[in-house]
C-alpha positions as CSV (number, residue, x, y, z in Angstrom):
1,M,53.1,0.0,-23.3
2,I,49.5,-1.3,-22.8
3,R,47.1,-3.3,-24.9
4,S,44.2,-1.4,-26.6
5,V,41.6,-2.4,-29.2
6,Q,42.2,0.0,-32.2
7,C,40.0,0.7,-35.2
8,H,42.3,1.6,-38.2
9,E,39.7,1.8,-41.0
10,F,36.0,2.4,-41.1
11,G,34.4,-0.8,-42.5
12,A,31.5,0.5,-44.4
13,V,32.9,4.0,-45.8
14,E,36.4,5.1,-47.2
15,Q,38.0,8.4,-47.1
16,V,38.0,10.3,-50.4
17,N,41.4,11.9,-51.3
18,D,40.9,15.3,-53.0
19,D,43.0,18.5,-53.4
20,S,40.2,20.7,-51.6
21,S,41.1,22.4,-48.4
22,R,38.4,20.6,-46.5
23,T,38.6,21.0,-42.6
24,R,36.8,17.5,-42.4
25,P,37.7,14.4,-44.4
26,K,35.1,13.4,-46.9
27,F,33.9,9.8,-47.0
28,R,32.1,7.6,-49.5
29,P,30.6,4.0,-49.3
30,R,32.9,1.2,-49.8
31,S,32.3,-0.8,-52.9
32,S,32.9,-3.8,-50.7
33,P,32.4,-3.4,-47.0
34,K,35.2,-4.7,-44.8
35,S,34.6,-6.9,-41.7
36,V,35.6,-6.0,-38.2
37,R,38.5,-8.4,-38.3
38,Q,39.9,-6.6,-41.3
39,T,39.6,-3.1,-39.7
40,I,40.1,-3.5,-35.8
41,S,43.1,-5.1,-34.0
42,L,44.7,-5.5,-30.4
43,D,47.5,-3.3,-30.3
44,K,50.2,-2.1,-27.9
45,V,49.9,1.7,-27.5
46,P,51.7,4.3,-25.1
47,R,50.2,4.3,-21.5
48,P,48.3,7.4,-20.6
49,V,49.9,9.6,-17.8
50,L,48.7,12.2,-15.4
51,S,51.0,15.2,-16.0
52,G,51.2,18.3,-13.7
53,S,48.9,20.1,-16.2
54,K,45.8,21.9,-14.9
55,T,43.6,19.4,-16.9
56,D,45.2,16.4,-15.4
57,S,45.0,17.6,-12.0
58,S,41.3,17.0,-12.2
59,C,41.6,13.5,-13.8
60,V,42.2,9.9,-12.5
61,L,44.0,6.8,-14.1
62,I,41.7,3.7,-14.0
63,Q,42.8,0.1,-14.7
64,V,40.0,-1.1,-16.9
65,H,38.4,-4.6,-15.8
66,F,35.5,-4.3,-18.1
67,A,34.6,-2.3,-21.2
68,G,31.1,-2.2,-22.6
69,I,30.1,-2.7,-26.4
70,Q,26.9,-1.6,-27.9
71,Y,25.4,-1.1,-31.4
72,P,26.8,2.5,-31.6
73,D,30.2,1.3,-31.0
74,F,29.7,-1.1,-34.0
75,L,28.3,1.7,-36.2
76,Q,31.1,4.1,-35.2
77,S,33.7,1.4,-36.3
78,Q,31.8,1.3,-39.6
79,G,31.8,5.0,-40.0
80,L,28.2,5.2,-39.9
81,Y,27.7,7.0,-36.5
82,Q,27.0,10.7,-35.9
83,V,30.6,11.1,-34.7
84,K,33.5,9.8,-37.0
85,P,36.8,9.6,-34.8
86,T,40.1,10.5,-36.3
87,L,41.7,7.2,-37.4
88,P,43.1,5.1,-35.8
89,Y,41.0,5.3,-32.6
90,I,40.1,3.2,-29.5
91,P,36.4,2.2,-29.5
92,G,34.4,2.1,-26.2
93,M,32.5,4.6,-24.2
94,D,31.9,2.8,-20.9
95,V,34.6,1.2,-18.6
96,T,34.6,0.0,-15.0
97,G,37.8,-0.9,-13.0
98,K,39.8,0.5,-10.1
99,V,41.4,3.7,-9.7
100,V,45.2,3.5,-9.8
101,Q,46.0,7.3,-9.8
102,V,44.3,10.4,-8.6
103,G,44.9,14.0,-9.9
104,S,46.0,16.6,-7.3
105,K,42.5,18.3,-7.3
106,V,40.3,15.2,-7.1
107,S,39.0,14.8,-3.6
108,F,36.2,12.4,-3.8
109,L,38.1,9.5,-5.3
110,K,41.1,7.6,-4.0
111,V,43.3,4.7,-5.3
112,G,41.6,1.4,-5.1
113,D,38.1,2.7,-5.5
114,R,35.7,0.6,-7.7
115,V,34.5,3.0,-10.4
116,M,32.8,3.4,-13.7
117,A,33.7,6.1,-16.2
118,T,32.2,7.5,-19.2
119,M,34.5,8.6,-21.9
120,L,32.4,11.3,-23.1
121,E,34.9,14.0,-23.7
122,Q,36.5,11.9,-26.3
123,G,33.3,11.6,-28.3
124,G,32.4,8.2,-26.6
125,T,35.7,6.6,-27.6
126,G,38.9,5.4,-25.8
127,G,37.6,2.8,-23.3
128,M,38.7,-0.4,-24.7
129,S,42.3,-0.2,-23.1
130,E,44.0,-1.7,-20.1
131,L,44.3,1.8,-18.7
132,V,42.4,4.9,-19.4
133,K,42.6,8.7,-18.4
134,A,39.2,10.0,-17.5
135,P,38.0,13.5,-15.9
136,A,37.0,12.8,-12.4
137,S,33.6,14.5,-13.1
138,L,32.8,11.6,-15.3
139,V,33.8,9.0,-12.9
140,C,31.4,7.5,-10.3
141,K,32.0,5.0,-7.4
142,I,30.2,1.7,-7.8
143,P,28.4,0.2,-4.7
144,D,30.3,-2.8,-3.2
145,N,27.4,-5.1,-3.8
146,V,27.1,-4.5,-7.6
147,P,29.5,-6.3,-9.9
148,L,31.8,-4.2,-12.1
149,E,30.8,-6.1,-15.2
150,A,27.2,-5.2,-14.6
151,C,28.0,-1.4,-15.0
152,A,30.1,-1.6,-18.2
153,N,27.4,-0.5,-20.3
154,I,25.5,1.9,-18.1
155,G,26.4,5.0,-20.2
156,R,25.3,3.4,-23.6
157,N,22.2,1.7,-22.1
158,Y,21.0,3.3,-18.8
159,F,22.1,6.9,-19.2
160,A,20.3,7.2,-22.5
161,A,17.3,5.3,-21.1
162,F,17.3,7.5,-17.9
163,H,17.5,10.7,-19.9
164,S,14.5,9.9,-21.9
165,V,12.2,8.6,-19.3
166,S,13.1,10.9,-16.4
167,T,14.7,14.2,-17.7
168,I,12.5,14.3,-20.7
169,G,9.6,12.0,-20.1
170,K,9.0,12.8,-16.4
171,V,7.9,9.2,-15.8
172,G,6.4,8.3,-12.5
173,P,4.2,5.8,-10.9
174,S,1.0,6.6,-12.9
175,S,2.7,6.6,-16.2
176,L,2.3,4.3,-19.2
177,V,5.2,4.0,-21.4
178,L,5.8,2.4,-24.9
179,V,9.3,1.2,-25.8
180,D,10.1,0.0,-29.4
181,G,13.4,-1.9,-30.1
182,A,12.7,-3.2,-26.7
183,S,15.0,-6.3,-27.1
184,G,18.2,-4.0,-27.4
185,G,20.5,-2.7,-24.7
186,V,18.7,0.8,-24.5
187,G,15.3,-0.8,-24.8
188,M,15.8,-3.2,-22.0
189,A,17.3,-0.5,-19.9
190,T,14.4,1.7,-20.5
191,I,11.9,-1.1,-19.4
192,E,13.9,-1.7,-16.3
193,L,14.0,1.9,-15.2
194,C,10.4,2.4,-15.8
195,K,9.5,-0.5,-13.8
196,A,11.9,0.7,-10.9
197,M,9.9,4.1,-11.0
198,G,6.6,2.2,-10.8
199,A,5.4,2.8,-14.3
200,K,3.6,0.2,-16.6
201,V,5.4,-0.6,-19.8
202,I,4.2,-1.9,-23.3
203,A,7.3,-3.2,-25.2
204,G,7.6,-3.6,-28.8
205,V,9.9,-5.8,-30.9
206,S,10.2,-6.8,-34.5
207,T,9.9,-10.6,-34.3
208,E,8.4,-13.2,-31.9
209,E,11.9,-14.6,-31.3
210,K,12.9,-11.2,-29.7
211,M,9.9,-11.2,-27.2
212,K,11.6,-13.1,-24.4
213,H,14.1,-10.3,-23.9
214,P,11.6,-7.5,-22.6
215,Q,9.7,-10.3,-21.0
216,Q,12.7,-11.1,-18.9
217,V,12.8,-7.6,-17.5
218,N,9.1,-7.7,-16.6
219,A,7.5,-5.7,-19.3
220,D,3.7,-5.5,-18.6
221,V,2.8,-6.3,-22.2
222,V,5.0,-7.5,-25.2
223,L,3.9,-7.2,-28.8
224,T,5.4,-7.4,-32.2
225,Y,5.4,-4.8,-35.0
226,G,7.0,-6.7,-37.7
227,R,8.6,-5.0,-40.7
228,S,5.8,-3.7,-43.0
229,K,3.0,-1.1,-42.9
230,D,0.3,-3.8,-42.6
231,T,2.0,-5.3,-39.6
232,Y,2.5,-1.7,-38.1
233,K,-1.2,-1.0,-38.4
234,T,-1.9,-4.3,-36.4
235,F,0.5,-3.2,-33.8
236,K,-1.3,0.0,-33.5
237,K,-4.5,-1.7,-32.7
238,Q,-2.8,-4.1,-30.3
239,V,-1.2,-1.2,-28.4
240,L,-4.5,0.8,-28.2
241,A,-6.2,-2.3,-26.8
242,A,-3.4,-2.8,-24.4
243,C,-3.7,0.9,-23.1
244,K,-7.3,0.3,-22.3
245,Q,-6.4,-2.9,-20.5
246,L,-3.8,-1.0,-18.4
247,G,-6.2,1.7,-17.5
248,H,-4.9,4.2,-20.1
249,P,-7.8,4.6,-22.7
250,A,-6.3,8.0,-24.1
251,G,-3.0,6.3,-25.0
252,V,0.5,6.0,-23.7
253,D,2.1,8.9,-21.9
254,L,5.5,8.6,-23.4
255,V,6.9,6.6,-26.4
256,V,10.7,5.9,-26.4
257,D,11.4,5.3,-30.0
258,M,14.6,3.5,-31.2
259,V,13.1,2.5,-34.6
260,Q,11.4,5.5,-36.4
261,G,11.0,4.6,-40.0
262,D,7.3,4.1,-41.2
263,L,6.5,2.9,-37.7
264,F,6.5,6.4,-36.5
265,E,3.8,7.7,-38.5
266,T,1.9,4.5,-38.9
267,A,1.6,3.6,-35.3
268,L,3.6,5.6,-32.7
269,A,2.0,9.0,-33.1
270,S,-1.5,7.5,-33.1
271,V,-1.1,5.6,-29.8
272,T,0.2,8.5,-27.8
273,R,-2.2,10.4,-25.8
274,P,-2.9,14.0,-26.5
275,L,-0.2,16.2,-24.9
276,G,2.1,13.2,-24.6
277,T,5.8,12.9,-25.6
278,I,7.7,10.8,-28.1
279,C,11.4,10.7,-27.4
280,L,13.5,9.9,-30.5
281,V,16.5,7.9,-29.6
282,G,17.4,6.2,-32.7
283,F,16.2,5.1,-36.3
284,T,17.0,1.4,-36.8
285,A,14.4,1.4,-39.6
286,G,15.8,4.2,-41.3
287,Q,14.7,8.0,-41.2
288,R,11.4,9.1,-42.7
289,P,9.9,12.6,-42.9
290,I,7.6,13.4,-40.1
291,R,4.5,15.2,-41.3
292,P,3.2,17.7,-38.7
293,G,-0.5,17.0,-38.9
294,I,-1.2,14.6,-36.2
295,I,1.5,16.2,-34.0
296,L,-0.3,19.4,-34.2
297,I,-3.8,17.9,-33.7
298,K,-2.8,15.9,-30.6
299,E,-0.3,18.7,-29.4
300,L,2.5,16.0,-28.9
301,S,6.0,16.8,-27.9
302,V,8.5,15.2,-30.2
303,V,12.0,15.4,-28.6
304,G,15.5,14.3,-29.7
305,S,17.0,12.4,-26.8
306,L,20.8,12.4,-26.6
307,W,22.0,12.6,-23.1
308,G,25.8,13.5,-23.7
309,R,25.4,17.2,-24.6
310,W,22.9,17.6,-21.6
311,A,25.3,15.9,-19.3
312,L,28.2,18.2,-20.1
313,E,25.9,21.3,-19.8
314,F,24.5,20.1,-16.5
315,P,27.0,17.9,-14.8
316,R,25.6,18.1,-11.4
317,E,22.2,17.1,-12.5
318,H,23.7,14.3,-14.6
319,R,25.7,12.9,-11.6
320,R,22.5,12.7,-9.6
321,N,20.9,10.8,-12.4
322,V,23.9,8.4,-12.4
323,H,23.6,8.0,-8.6
324,K,20.0,7.2,-8.9
325,I,20.7,4.4,-11.4
326,L,23.4,3.1,-9.2
327,Q,20.9,3.0,-6.2
328,F,18.5,1.2,-8.4
329,L,21.1,-1.5,-9.0
330,S,22.3,-1.7,-5.5
331,N,18.9,-2.0,-3.9
332,G,17.6,-4.6,-6.5
333,A,15.2,-2.5,-8.1
334,I,17.3,-3.3,-11.3
335,Q,18.9,-6.7,-11.5
336,P,22.6,-6.4,-12.4
337,R,22.7,-8.1,-15.8
338,V,25.4,-9.2,-18.2
339,N,24.4,-11.2,-21.3
340,R,27.7,-11.9,-22.8
341,I,31.4,-11.5,-21.6
342,F,34.3,-11.9,-24.1
343,D,38.0,-11.8,-23.1
344,V,39.8,-9.0,-24.7
345,E,41.7,-11.6,-26.9
346,D,38.3,-12.5,-28.4
347,F,37.0,-8.7,-28.7
348,H,36.2,-9.5,-32.5
349,K,33.5,-11.9,-31.4
350,A,31.8,-9.0,-29.4
351,F,31.9,-6.6,-32.5
352,E,30.6,-9.5,-34.8
353,L,27.5,-10.0,-32.7
354,F,26.5,-6.6,-33.8
355,E,27.9,-7.0,-37.3
356,S,25.4,-10.0,-37.7
357,N,22.5,-8.1,-35.8
358,Q,22.7,-10.6,-32.8
359,G,23.5,-7.9,-30.2
360,R,21.0,-8.1,-27.3
361,G,21.2,-6.9,-23.8
362,N,24.6,-6.1,-22.2
363,T,27.8,-7.3,-24.0
364,V,31.2,-6.6,-22.3
365,V,34.8,-7.1,-23.0
366,R,37.0,-8.3,-20.1
367,F,40.4,-6.8,-19.8
368,S,41.4,-7.8,-16.2
369,T,39.7,-8.8,-13.0
370,D,43.3,-8.9,-11.2
371,N,44.5,-6.7,-8.5
372,E,45.6,-3.3,-9.9
373,L,49.1,-4.1,-9.1
374,T,49.2,-6.6,-12.0
375,I,49.2,-3.8,-14.5
376,M,51.0,-1.2,-12.6
377,S,53.9,-3.6,-12.3
378,R,54.2,-3.5,-16.1
379,L,54.0,0.2,-16.4
């Protein structure tokens, strides 16, 4: 048996029991939401194994040293994310550690390799466990000079950011990019990647207290947009002034939008240059209808940016993207950064950061830093 973090109930919604022949369970909001300490626990579960099956021959077993946690992991535990896993489930999409067993058809990995894995085929779950089984196609070696903990949120943060700025946004040295929600994990990763590509960045955050986070990763201009239509309008004027200051009087080339809500129509579409692009990554301010008028007039491209489907459709291109990110980490273009590390016994504290809206940057849960023989001796 091995230790795993397991979510047994969704905190914000509960299943409705009815007599219909639904293929998917129906949920309703809880009258009294449950805390993460009430719904998630550290349990003993059966260890994964590599069988002789065709599927397992292309997989590896990894002793997990670090598992990442970000806002989507918390939302998923609340039952508020796009994907609702079957309960109970093990949270966590990103893990780093060492390979302890290799399937018979895997040729580019070996026991002892330092790796990162993305639990994409399980809907972004299954990572918060001492031992995980992952398809080798979703496993990459980590350069020796990059700490394992620095890669434990690459999927949630940098894959999403790179997909927006490179695959969709085609960012280059002459680009100007606006990032809102810039104090969060994806926002800060977006800034770092844009700067590594030579682009200029305007970062937007909701409060002055959050300005320090994008400043730490060298955003060229950091502005606040507040939480009202009046402050959004002020933000729009400030962004347009910054565009002129940075040599882009027509507006930004790309917006990476984590906020949506009223900010989109009040400010974001207006500050994007004609024929520019807006990547919709999230909607932390809620969802609002998007009227097509300004999009049509400015001939904007508004694109939903979810990297997971693209990665499964184009695995070779995705691996190339991952290697580019790891190269940036290895050569110092992106500084390996971990803001908080919690031991697995304190995993609740990691979830509670997001429960109280205090999650910033990279948060990881530590399972082990010991030699892989430590866990294998118990299996």
